[in-house]
C-alpha positions as CSV (number, residue, x, y, z in Angstrom):
1,X,49.8,-75.2,17.8
2,X,51.3,-71.6,17.1
3,X,50.6,-68.7,19.4
4,X,51.9,-64.8,18.0
5,X,51.1,-61.4,18.7
6,X,52.4,-58.1,18.6
7,X,53.5,-56.4,22.0
8,X,52.1,-56.7,25.8
9,X,49.8,-54.3,27.0
10,X,50.6,-53.0,30.5
11,X,47.9,-55.4,31.8
12,X,49.6,-58.3,30.4
13,X,47.4,-58.9,27.5
14,X,48.7,-59.8,23.9
15,X,48.0,-57.3,21.4
16,X,46.7,-58.8,17.7
17,X,46.7,-62.2,19.3
18,X,46.6,-64.8,16.5
19,X,46.8,-68.6,17.3
20,X,47.1,-71.2,14.8
21,X,46.2,-74.9,15.0
22,X,47.1,-77.7,12.6
23,X,45.3,-81.5,12.8
24,X,47.3,-84.4,11.8
25,X,44.6,-87.3,10.2
26,X,45.4,-90.4,12.6
27,X,44.0,-93.9,11.8
28,X,44.2,-96.5,14.9
29,X,43.2,-99.6,15.4
30,X,41.7,-101.3,18.4
31,X,41.5,-105.1,19.2
32,X,37.9,-105.8,20.8
33,X,37.6,-109.2,22.5
34,X,33.6,-110.3,22.0
35,X,32.1,-113.5,23.6
36,X,29.6,-115.4,22.0
37,X,27.9,-117.4,24.8
38,X,26.4,-120.9,23.7
39,X,22.7,-120.7,23.7
40,X,19.5,-122.7,22.9
41,X,17.6,-122.1,19.7
42,X,14.6,-123.9,18.7
43,X,12.9,-124.3,15.3
44,X,9.4,-125.4,14.6
45,X,9.5,-128.9,12.5
46,X,6.0,-130.0,13.0
47,X,2.6,-128.8,13.5
48,X,-0.5,-131.4,13.9
49,X,-4.3,-130.2,13.8
50,X,-7.4,-131.2,12.7
51,X,-9.2,-127.6,14.3
52,X,-11.6,-125.8,12.1
53,X,-13.8,-122.5,12.5
54,X,-16.1,-122.6,15.6
55,X,-13.9,-126.3,16.7
56,X,-12.4,-127.2,19.8
57,X,-9.4,-129.2,19.8
58,X,-5.8,-129.4,20.3
59,X,-2.7,-128.0,18.5
60,X,0.5,-130.2,18.5
61,X,3.5,-128.2,18.0
62,X,7.0,-130.0,17.8
63,X,10.1,-127.8,18.1
64,X,13.7,-128.9,17.6
65,X,16.6,-127.5,19.5
66,X,18.9,-126.2,16.9
67,X,21.6,-124.5,19.2
68,X,24.8,-125.2,20.8
69,X,23.3,-126.2,24.5
70,X,21.5,-129.0,26.0
71,X,18.3,-127.9,27.2
72,X,16.4,-129.3,29.9
73,X,13.1,-128.5,31.7
74,X,12.5,-126.4,28.8
75,X,8.4,-124.5,28.5
76,X,6.9,-123.6,25.4
77,X,4.2,-121.0,25.2
78,X,1.9,-120.2,22.3
79,X,0.4,-117.0,22.4
80,X,-2.9,-116.1,20.6
81,X,-4.3,-113.4,18.9
82,X,-7.9,-112.5,17.0
83,X,-9.7,-114.0,15.8
84,X,-7.8,-117.2,17.9
85,X,-8.3,-118.0,21.1
86,X,-7.2,-120.1,24.2
87,X,-7.9,-121.1,27.5
88,X,-4.4,-122.0,28.3
89,X,-1.1,-120.5,26.5
């Protein structure tokens, strides 16, 4: 940075004040630690049903844990949307 001017006024101000700024491009790398937690992940591997329009019955879905963590006491839910309905999700 460079500051220049002609002279000081009686009030202590600089006449014809000029300020020059120079910037230098810089590149800097940071190492950011990223922790990926193990988790369960599921895939549908089978669906069985003999339902037809207007029928009531069962829909059986088989899930497989493809994640890296053993799963205990898992709960699966199937949400229905129009035109389907269910008495229990």
